[in-house]
C-alpha positions in Angstrom: -60.2 12.2 -49.6 -60.9 15.0 -51.9 -62.2 14.8 -55.4 -63.5 17.4 -57.8 -67.0 16.1 -57.5 -66.8 15.2 -53.8 -67.2 17.2 -50.6 -64.2 16.4 -48.4 -64.8 13.9 -45.7 -66.1 15.3 -42.4 -65.7 18.8 -43.7 -67.9 20.4 -41.0 -66.1 18.6 -38.2 -62.7 19.6 -39.6 -63.8 23.2 -39.8 -65.1 23.0 -36.2 -61.7 21.6 -35.1 -59.6 24.2 -37.0 -62.0 27.1 -36.0 -61.0 29.6 -38.8 -60.8 33.2 -37.7 -60.1 36.5 -39.4 -56.5 37.5 -39.9 -55.2 34.0 -39.2 -53.0 31.7 -41.4 -53.9 28.1 -42.2 -52.2 25.2 -44.0 -54.1 22.7 -46.1 -51.3 20.2 -46.3 -53.1 17.8 -48.7 -54.7 20.2 -51.1 -56.1 17.7 -53.6 -59.1 19.4 -55.3 -59.0 22.2 -52.8 -62.1 21.4 -50.8 -60.7 22.1 -47.3 -58.9 25.2 -48.6 -62.0 26.6 -50.1 -64.1 26.0 -47.0 -61.6 27.6 -44.7 -61.3 30.7 -47.0 -65.1 31.0 -47.0 -65.3 30.6 -43.2 -63.2 33.7 -42.3 -61.1 36.5 -43.8 -58.0 34.5 -43.4 -55.1 33.3 -45.5 -54.6 29.6 -46.6 -51.5 27.9 -47.9 -52.3 24.8 -49.9 -49.6 22.1 -50.3 -49.6 19.1 -52.6 -47.0 17.0 -54.4 -49.4 15.8 -57.1 -49.0 17.9 -60.4 -52.7 17.1 -61.2 -53.8 19.5 -58.5 -52.4 22.6 -60.4 -55.7 23.5 -62.2 -57.7 23.5 -59.0 -55.0 25.5 -57.2 -54.9 28.1 -60.0 -58.7 28.5 -59.9 -58.6 29.1 -56.2 -55.8 31.5 -56.6 -57.8 33.5 -59.1 -60.8 33.6 -56.8 -59.1 34.5 -53.6 -56.2 36.4 -54.9 -53.7 37.3 -52.1 -55.6 35.2 -49.5 -54.5 31.9 -51.1 -51.0 30.6 -51.8 -50.3 27.2 -53.4 -46.9 25.4 -53.0 -46.0 22.3 -54.9 -44.3 19.9 -52.6 -44.7 17.4 -49.8 -46.5 18.4 -46.6 -43.7 16.9 -44.6 -41.6 19.7 -45.9 -44.0 22.5 -44.9 -41.6 24.2 -42.6 -38.9 25.0 -45.2 -41.5 25.4 -47.9 -43.3 28.1 -45.9 -40.1 29.7 -44.6 -39.1 30.4 -48.2 -42.2 32.4 -48.5 -41.8 34.3 -45.2 -44.1 32.2 -43.1 -42.7 30.9 -39.8 -45.9 30.4 -37.8 -49.5 29.4 -38.6 -52.8 29.1 -36.7 -54.1 25.8 -38.1 -53.1 22.8 -40.1 -55.5 20.4 -41.8 -54.3 17.0 -43.2 -56.5 14.6 -45.2 -54.1 11.6 -45.4 -53.8 9.0 -48.1 -55.1 8.8 -51.7 -57.7 11.3 -52.9 -60.9 10.5 -54.7 -59.4 12.5 -57.7 -56.5 10.0 -57.8 -58.7 6.9 -57.2 -61.1 7.9 -60.0 -58.4 8.2 -62.6 -57.6 4.8 -64.0 -54.4 6.2 -65.6 -53.0 6.9 -62.1 -53.0 3.2 -61.2 -54.3 3.5 -57.7 -57.5 1.5 -58.0 -58.1 -2.1 -58.8 -61.7 -1.3 -59.9 -60.6 0.0 -63.3 -57.7 -1.3 -65.4 -54.8 1.0 -65.9 -51.0 1.3 -65.7 -49.6 0.1 -62.4 -48.2 3.4 -61.3 -49.6 4.7 -57.9 -47.2 7.6 -57.6 -48.6 10.7 -56.1 -45.9 12.8 -57.7 -44.4 12.3 -61.1 -41.0 11.0 -59.9 -39.6 7.9 -58.3 -40.4 4.1 -58.6 -43.8 3.0 -59.8 -45.8 0.2 -58.3 -44.9 -1.9 -61.3 -41.2 -1.3 -60.5 -41.8 -2.6 -57.0 -44.0 -5.6 -58.0 -41.5 -6.7 -60.7 -38.3 -5.9 -59.0 -38.5 -6.7 -55.3 -37.5 -10.2 -54.0 -40.3 -12.4 -52.8 -39.4 -11.9 -49.1 -39.4 -8.1 -49.5 -42.8 -8.1 -51.3 -44.2 -10.2 -48.5 -42.9 -7.8 -45.9 -44.3 -4.8 -47.7 -47.8 -6.4 -48.1 -47.8 -7.5 -44.5 -46.5 -4.4 -42.9 -48.3 -1.8 -45.0 -51.4 -3.7 -46.0 -51.9 -5.8 -42.8 -52.6 -8.7 -45.1 -52.5 -12.0 -43.2 -51.8 -13.9 -46.5 -48.9 -11.7 -47.5 -46.5 -14.6 -48.2 -49.1 -16.3 -50.4 -49.7 -13.1 -52.3 -46.0 -12.4 -52.8 -45.4 -16.0 -54.0 -48.2 -15.7 -56.5 -46.8 -12.3 -57.8 -43.3 -13.8 -58.2 -44.7 -16.8 -60.1 -46.8 -14.6 -62.4 -43.9 -12.2 -63.2 -41.7 -15.1 -64.3 -44.2 -15.5 -67.2 -44.6 -11.8 -68.0 -43.9 -8.4 -66.4 -46.9 -7.2 -64.4 -47.8 -3.8 -65.9 -51.5 -3.3 -65.3 -53.7 -2.9 -62.2 -56.2 -5.4 -63.6 -53.5 -8.1 -63.9 -52.2 -7.5 -60.4 -55.7 -7.5 -58.9 -56.5 -10.8 -60.6 -53.3 -12.4 -59.3 -54.1 -11.2 -55.7 -57.7 -12.3 -55.9 -56.7 -15.8 -56.9 -54.1 -16.0 -54.2 -56.4 -14.7 -51.4 -59.6 -16.3 -52.6 -62.7 -15.1 -50.7 -60.6 -14.3 -47.6 -61.8 -10.7 -47.9 -65.2 -11.9 -46.7 -68.6 -12.2 -48.2 -71.7 -10.0 -48.3 -72.4 -6.4 -49.0 -69.8 -5.1 -46.6 -67.0 -7.4 -47.8 -63.8 -5.7 -49.1 -62.2 -6.8 -52.3 -59.4 -9.3 -51.7 -57.0 -7.0 -53.6 -57.6 -4.0 -51.3 -54.9 -4.6 -48.7 -52.2 -5.4 -51.3 -53.0 -2.3 -53.3 -53.0 -0.2 -50.1 -49.6 -1.6 -49.2 -48.0 -0.9 -52.5 -49.4 2.7 -52.6 -48.1 3.4 -49.1 -44.7 2.0 -49.9 -44.3 3.7 -53.3 -45.2 7.1 -51.7 -43.5 6.6 -48.4 -46.8 7.7 -46.8 -46.2 6.7 -43.2 -42.9 8.5 -43.0 -44.4 11.5 -44.7 -47.2 11.5 -42.2 -44.7 11.4 -39.3 -42.7 14.3 -40.9 -45.9 16.2 -41.4 -47.0 15.9 -37.8 -43.6 17.1 -36.6 -43.7 20.0 -39.0 -47.2 21.0 -37.8 -45.9 21.0 -34.2 -43.1 23.3 -35.2 -45.3 25.7 -37.2 -48.4 26.0 -35.0 -48.6 29.0 -32.7 -50.0 28.6 -29.2 -53.8 28.2 -29.7 -53.3 26.9 -33.2 -55.3 23.7 -34.2 -54.2 20.5 -35.9 -56.9 18.3 -37.6 -55.9 15.0 -39.2 -58.3 12.7 -41.2 -57.0 9.2 -41.7 -58.5 6.2 -43.6 -56.9 3.1 -42.1 -55.5 1.8 -38.8 -51.8 2.4 -39.6 -52.3 6.1 -40.2 -54.7 6.5 -37.3 -52.3 4.8 -34.9 -49.5 7.1 -36.1 -51.6 10.2 -35.4 -52.9 8.9 -32.1 -49.4 8.0 -30.7 -48.0 11.4 -31.8 -50.7 13.4 -30.1 -50.8 11.3 -27.0 -47.0 11.4 -26.6 -47.1 15.2 -26.9 -50.0 15.9 -24.6 -50.5 15.5 -20.9 -52.8 12.6 -21.7 -49.9 10.2 -22.2 -50.0 7.4 -19.6 -47.8 7.5 -16.5 -47.1 4.7 -14.0 -48.6 6.8 -11.2 -49.9 10.3 -10.6 -47.3 10.4 -7.8 -44.5 9.4 -10.0 -41.6 11.9 -10.3 -42.1 12.4 -14.0 -45.8 13.3 -13.7 -45.1 17.1 -13.4 -42.4 17.0 -16.0 -44.8 15.3 -18.5 -47.4 18.0 -18.0 -44.8 20.7 -18.2 -43.4 19.4 -21.5 -46.8 18.8 -23.2 -47.1 20.5 -26.6 -50.8 19.7 -27.4 -54.2 19.6 -25.7 -56.3 16.9 -27.2 -59.7 18.0 -28.6 -61.4 14.8 -27.6 -60.0 11.5 -26.3 -61.4 9.4 -29.1 -61.2 9.7 -32.9 -64.3 11.2 -34.5 -66.1 9.0 -37.1 -68.3 10.2 -40.0 -72.1 10.2 -39.5 -74.3 7.5 -41.0 -75.7 10.1 -43.4 -72.2 11.0 -44.7 -71.2 7.4 -45.2 -74.5 6.8 -47.1 -73.7 9.8 -49.3 -70.0 8.9 -49.7 -69.1 5.2 -49.0 -65.4 6.1 -49.1 -65.9 7.9 -45.9 -66.8 4.8 -43.9 -63.3 4.2 -42.6 -62.4 7.8 -41.9 -61.2 8.9 -38.5 -60.6 12.5 -37.4 -58.2 13.4 -34.5 -57.6 17.0 -33.5 -55.6 18.9 -30.9 -54.7 22.5 -29.9 -51.1 23.6 -29.7 -50.3 24.9 -26.3 -47.4 27.0 -24.8 -45.7 24.9 -22.2 -44.9 26.3 -18.8 -41.2 25.6 -19.5 -41.3 27.7 -22.7 -43.0 30.5 -20.8 -40.4 30.4 -18.0 -37.6 30.5 -20.5 -39.2 33.4 -22.4 -39.6 35.3 -19.1 
């Protein structure tokens, strides 16, 4: 998450994973307020391409462009489209890709964007300025479809109860505000979110589900990972910060499936050598990295963050074909 007044989550660890060097090219696929881009540019005499679909990022991008001139390029668009977006600008290979997946602090802190249930605002949740809003989904989807969205993308065990409550409420009046939706969900879920200082708000999972659905975030993440694989040169690094289990599982599966770490029935199995020969990444650590206690204390939004990183490798098969 990146906000104008916030240091990006696990910035030092992301930089260590990316390992910026002079003369290289890096992609900050989720530009936000530009925290990762700025840090990479300050770490080496390199070039950075920032990508974001949110029009609200334009002022931060313009400021970084003025400061770093020809070393920084901003492209408006989705990071899942980074291959064609960069190809249009003459870039067909890069040395590092950083992704900070999900909603940014900048978006959460703006009540008018409709991402947060903590301040009342229009029920929007779009990261771009186009497409269906969360209000369109909440008021237009059938009950069964709403339950599926809330269950699959929010991992809400009481998804059917929440969907039923939403449908009942919208019969009385269209649901247009985050405060109204949060109230409906809280009443439906009750205190199921837990109690005590570490309890999450009962509306958290439903809001997460709607945001992911409205912005097609998991599909975008899958496209972005594939795009990074295509763009990264051998030795290039990929670092991905996620904030909930659905995102983290997507990244973990992608990297394991494309590395020689993927499980095999036996080390003597016929496919063992083929798996190693077809690996595209070398994992930089077998487990996800979590933020330190000090970082969580300074920024509570960091507590659920996970970082996974890997290095692009040139496969033996590719070398044989090139030879």
